[in-house]
C-alpha positions in Angstrom: 174.5 -18.1 -56.9 170.6 -17.1 -57.5 168.9 -14.1 -59.2 169.5 -11.9 -56.1 173.0 -12.5 -55.4 175.8 -11.4 -57.1 178.7 -13.7 -58.5 181.4 -13.9 -56.4 184.6 -12.0 -57.0 187.9 -12.3 -55.8 188.8 -8.4 -56.3 187.5 -5.9 -54.5 184.1 -5.7 -53.6 181.9 -3.4 -55.8 178.7 -3.3 -57.9 178.3 -5.6 -60.7 178.4 -4.6 -64.2 175.3 -3.2 -65.8 175.4 -6.4 -68.2 175.5 -8.6 -64.5 172.5 -6.6 -63.2 170.6 -7.0 -66.2 171.3 -10.6 -66.8 170.2 -11.1 -63.0 166.9 -9.1 -63.4 165.9 -11.4 -66.4 166.8 -14.5 -64.5 164.5 -13.6 -61.9 161.5 -13.0 -64.5 161.8 -16.6 -65.3 161.6 -17.8 -61.9 158.1 -19.2 -61.8 157.9 -18.4 -58.3 157.4 -14.8 -59.2 154.0 -13.7 -61.3 156.1 -11.4 -63.6 158.0 -12.1 -66.6 161.3 -9.2 -67.3 162.7 -8.1 -70.8 164.7 -5.7 -72.0 162.3 -2.6 -74.3 165.2 0.1 -75.2 167.2 1.3 -72.4 164.8 0.3 -70.5 164.6 -3.4 -68.2 160.7 -3.8 -67.9 159.1 -6.3 -65.2 155.4 -6.8 -66.6 152.9 -8.5 -64.4 149.8 -8.9 -66.3 147.3 -9.5 -63.1 143.4 -9.9 -64.7 143.0 -11.5 -68.0 139.3 -12.2 -68.6 137.0 -13.4 -71.3 134.1 -14.3 -71.8 131.4 -14.3 -74.3 130.5 -10.7 -73.8 133.8 -9.2 -73.6 137.5 -9.1 -72.4 139.6 -7.0 -69.4 143.1 -7.5 -69.4 145.0 -5.2 -66.5 148.6 -5.1 -66.1 151.4 -3.4 -64.0 155.0 -2.5 -65.6 158.2 -1.5 -63.1 160.5 0.0 -65.7 164.0 0.1 -64.5 166.4 2.3 -65.9 170.6 1.7 -65.3 172.9 4.8 -64.9 176.3 3.1 -65.3 178.1 5.8 -64.0 176.9 6.5 -60.7 175.4 2.5 -60.5 172.2 4.0 -59.4 168.7 2.9 -61.3 165.5 5.1 -62.2 162.4 3.4 -61.9 158.9 4.1 -63.2 155.5 2.3 -62.9 152.3 2.2 -65.3 149.3 0.6 -64.8 147.2 -0.6 -67.7 143.4 -1.4 -68.1 141.6 -2.4 -71.4 138.4 -3.4 -71.6 135.7 -4.6 -74.2 132.1 -5.4 -73.2 131.5 -6.4 -70.0 133.9 -9.3 -69.1 133.6 -10.3 -65.4 136.6 -11.7 -63.7 138.4 -10.5 -60.0 142.0 -10.7 -59.5 144.1 -9.3 -56.4 146.9 -7.1 -56.9 150.0 -5.5 -54.9 152.8 -3.9 -56.8 154.9 -5.1 -53.9 155.2 -8.5 -56.0 157.1 -7.2 -58.6 159.1 -4.2 -56.6 160.1 -6.3 -53.7 162.1 -8.9 -55.8 163.6 -6.5 -58.2 164.7 -4.0 -55.9 166.0 -6.7 -53.6 168.0 -7.8 -56.5 169.4 -4.6 -57.8 170.9 -3.9 -53.9 172.4 -7.3 -53.7 174.1 -6.2 -57.0 175.0 -3.0 -55.4 172.8 -0.8 -57.4 171.2 2.2 -55.4 167.8 4.0 -56.3 168.6 7.4 -58.0 167.9 10.2 -55.4 165.4 12.9 -57.1 166.3 16.7 -56.2 163.3 16.6 -54.2 164.1 13.8 -52.1 167.8 15.1 -51.7 166.3 18.5 -50.0 163.7 16.6 -48.2 166.6 14.6 -46.3 168.8 17.6 -46.1 166.0 19.2 -43.9 165.8 16.3 -41.2 169.6 15.6 -40.8 
């Protein structure tokens, strides 16, 4: 079993428990092939990638991205929000490239592999109903 594959079960197929999904996401954050860490912060699971951390004699700069996941156990859906943070002092230099897909992709695949779907917002439901 990898972090993206749920445990095998002998019963009917269905979504994994919130505990199993949380553990799978924590395991994903420990995998050295991914550039982010995962931690539980209150009611959320947070995947955080510090993608720029430059220090030199005249200052420092730090940039990070956080993908926050809230599991809705009653419906086996999740909500997500994203936060980009940049802090700098002085004129530190350094370059880094960033794409949120390096965090969102593995997290989304893990959630889907465990049978969890992203919660549909009222606006999203309304737009989909126009095209169905």
